[in-house]
FILO-23936 format. One record per residue (C-alpha): residue in one letter; x, y, z. Coordinates in steps of 0.02 Angstrom, whole numbers, padded with zeros to 5 digits, always signed. Layout:
N
AXYZ
...
//
This chain:
72
X-02309+08526-00422
X-02163+08436-00338
X-02158+08317-00217
X-02009+08325-00128
X-01989+08207+00018
X-01905+08279+00187
X-01755+08234+00229
X-01735+08121+00377
X-01638+08173+00517
X-01476+08053+00569
X-01417+08170+00698
X-01450+08125+00883
X-01552+08242+00972
X-01441+08306+01122
X-01572+08449+01197
X-01606+08485+01361
X-01764+08368+01348
X-01686+08240+01273
X-01704+08045+01305
X-01579+08000+01445
X-01506+07825+01362
X-01427+07698+01528
X-01260+07665+01515
X-01230+07473+01462
X-01144+07374+01602
X-01031+07237+01529
X-00992+07104+01660
X-00827+07015+01612
X-00786+06850+01746
X-00583+06776+01726
X-00595+06577+01742
X-00444+06467+01745
X-00463+06310+01645
X-00327+06174+01616
X-00254+06158+01427
X-00404+06043+01365
X-00534+06141+01473
X-00499+06275+01349
X-00456+06194+01198
X-00655+06130+01231
X-00732+06291+01287
X-00667+06370+01108
X-00718+06240+00991
X-00882+06148+01078
X-01007+06242+00949
X-00898+06132+00814
X-00858+05971+00883
X-01026+05943+00978
X-01134+05938+00799
X-00977+05833+00712
X-00973+05725+00854
X-01163+05674+00849
X-01122+05665+00662
X-00992+05519+00666
X-01088+05436+00822
X-01246+05424+00673
X-01146+05376+00546
X-01044+05225+00658
X-01234+05163+00702
X-01299+05155+00544
X-01137+05082+00473
X-01141+04959+00589
X-01336+04886+00574
X-01271+04896+00377
X-01140+04769+00431
X-01261+04667+00550
X-01380+04652+00416
X-01257+04612+00289
X-01194+04476+00390
X-01354+04402+00428
X-01399+04383+00261
X-01237+04291+00214
//
């Protein structure tokens, strides 16, 4: 008694009653940007978190310096 599993079908069915797949529509729009605008568009995902981190670090450093000056 062997329990052989049936091989799964990995080929698309293309018969007369096959499901009709709708074509995917890709919309592309062109934008004329300046030099800085294009740079910002390409690097926005990296620059925003880095800028927030630098701002938080600057605020913490400012508070520490103010606290040290207050104690002396």
